C-alpha positions, 0 to 999 in steps of 0.5 A, a space after each residue: 168671247 165678246 158681248 154686244 155694246 150699247 150706246 151709253 158711250 162711244 162705241 169704239 171706246 167700249 170695243 177697245 175696252 173689251 178687247 184690251 180686257 181680253 188681252 190683259 186676262 189672257 183670254 187671247 195670248 200674244 201672237 194669237 189671231 183675233 176673229 175677222 173684222 166681220 165676225 168681230 162686228 157681229 159679236 159687238 153689234 157695231 159698224 165696221 167704222 167703230 170697230 176699225 177705230 177701236 183697232 186703230 187705238 189698240 194698235 197705237 198702244 201696241 196691243 194689236 197689229 193689223 196685217 193687211 190681207 192676213 188679219 188682226 193679231 195680239 201684239 207681243 209686248 216688249 220693253 220698247 212697247 212700254 217705254 216708247 210712249 215714255 220716250 216720246 213724252 220726254 222728247 216732247 217735254 224736254 226743253 233746252 236744259 234737258 241735258 242736265 235733267 237727264 244726267 241728274 236723273 241718272 245720278 239718283 237712279 244708277 248708283 243703287 242699280 249698280 249695287 244691285 247688279 253687284 249683288 244679284 248678277 248671273 254669269 250670263 249678266 257678267 259675260 254680257 257686261 264684259 263683252 260690252 266693255 271689251 267692245 267699247 275699248 276696242 271700238 274704232 267706230 264713230 261718236 254715235 257708235 261709241 255712244 251706243 256702246 256706252 249706253 248698252 253697258 249701263 242698260 246691261 247693268 240695269 238688266 243685271 239687277 235682275 229686277 224686271 222693272 229697273 230696265 224699263 225705268 232706265 231705258 227712256 232716259 238712255 234713249 235720250 242720252 246718245 245724242 248727248 254722249 255723241 256730242 261729248 265724245 266729239 268735243 271732250 278730248 279725254 271722254 272716251 278714255 275716262 268712260 273706259 276707265 270708269 266702266 272698268 272700275 264699275 265692272 270690276 266691282 260688280 264682278 267682285 260682288 262689291 255692292 258699295 264699290 259699284 255704287 261709289 264707282 257709278 257715282 264718280 262716273 256720273 259726276 265726270 259725265 256731268 262735268 262733260 255735259 256742262 262743257 257741252 252746254 257751255 260750248 253750245 251757248 258760245 256757238 249761239 253767241 257767235 252766230 248772233 254776232 255773225 
């Protein structure tokens, strides 16, 4: 399957490229075991050091998993595999104003997603959204649990669009959101009630296949969310001023 590599560039990188191409072309499938380290070294004509460096890079990208004592396996690609690097990038790049960056991005992306969900959702999608809403209303959990249920509803709307790419685009934003929503639920008295009410409005429009109604309800829901986020920012600034005074 693999060809010996020369010395024109870093050997480990060339090994990495060949194994990646084998995975991309489905010459090896998710869950399949690759040859042993020694066999791979013989095929590539490289040292064990070069091979292990290539495997390390592939593992870091989520393409393979090296199981000690068991072998090297092609990783099953999941949504998390794709979105983890984006989520990490956003975490590293976001500055103090990232709260508003997140909600503004959601305001651009989520209203048309709600409209798509209204048009294309399946019965399975509808049941999942109704379950999300029921759990949010009945939850006696803490602020972190409420935040998780809140975000799950929105991600399931993305899945209900029946567009494979949309959940992948939205998930990194929503993985930044729980800490924000937890602060909102903890500090804004009517946040839980308003979230439940507007989730209900969005859900009803989706179930009626009212695309425009779902889009408008999502717009209003996220406008209220932005107001709450601004309250949190003001509170954080106030707390910092108090700390300086003390």
